N, C-alpha and C positions, 0 to 999 in steps of 0.2 A: 530327293536327287542325288547323284553319284558326286563324289567328290573327286580332284585329278591329283596327280604326282607330276609336278612341271620336269619337263626334260631339259627345254631350252627356250628361249624367248628372246626377240628382239623387237624392233620398233614395228616390224612388218606382221609377225604373227608369232605362233605359240606351237611348241610341240609337248605332250604330256600324254602319261597312262591314265585311263579310268581307274579309279577307285570304287570297290563295293565294301563299304565298311572300312575296315583296316587292311582289307586285301587289296593288292595293286594287280589289275590285269594286265599282265606283262607280255600277251601273245601280239597285241597289235599297239601301233603309236598313232595317236590322233595328232593330225598335223592341219593348223587352222592359219589361213590368211587369205586377204582379200577376200571377205564373205564367202568363203569354200571351205569345207572339210574333207581332209582325205584320211581314212581310216586304215593305215598301212602296217603289214607284216615287216619285219626288220629287212627280209629280203627286198620286197617291194620298195622300201624307204632307199635302199641301196641302188636298186635299178632306177628309181627317181633321181638320185644322185647322178648317175651315168648319163641318163638322159640330158639334165641340166647341164653337166660338161660338156655334151655333144653341142648344146643349144650355143652355150659360151663358146665355144671354139667355132660356129659358124655365125654367130654375131661377130666375132672378132675377123673372120676371113671375108665377112660381106662389107667391112668397114675399110675399103680401098681408099678412100680420103684422108685417113688419120681424123676424121672428125666426128665424135659422138654426137649423134642427134637424140635428143630425149624423147622425141614423137614417133621414133620407128618402132614398130610392134614385130613381135618375134613369136613364132608358133613353138609352144613347149610342149611335148609329148608328154603324157603320164604313163605310168605302169597299166593305167586300164587303158585297152587299145582305142574303146569307143571315145575318150575323152583328151583333148587337148586343149591348150590355155592361150589365149592371145595376152601377151606380155610386154611391157616397155623395158627397156633395158635397166631401167632403176628397179623395177619389180624383180627381174631376173635375178640382180645381184642380190636382193633382199631375201629371194627365196633360196638363193645358193648359200648364203649366210645362215639361214634357217635351218636348211639341210645338213650342211654341213657341221654346225655347231651341237645339233641332234645327233648326228652320227658320232661324233667326238665325245659327247657325254655318254653316249651308250657304250662304246668303246672302254672309255674309261671306267664306268662302273662294273663293265663286265670284268676287266682288270683287277681293279680293286677288290670286288666282291668274288671273284671267281679265281682265275689262273694266277693272280698275284698273291694270294692270301697264303699264307705261310701255317 
């Protein structure tokens, strides 16, 4: 079985790189949540982030009464055109945190081990 190199984790899911032996396979990021797994490139993860932001904006715009209802569902698009997810506002916030945290860690590592090294 392959090992993993964790990128980010919250109560809803996890993101990680797969490892083969001591080598990290860094061209794709595994994102697991709600019994689903997506295997994204960094570009696809950034696209998913933008789609989540669009969904958050739509959620905020559709809530004209100012009352959040936990039973409302939203359609979250993914970078894979054939796959959309039906999610609750709580799930949307959890997925947003997972993706935001993953991208933050990716950018931080890129800076620390890349352009920030002297």
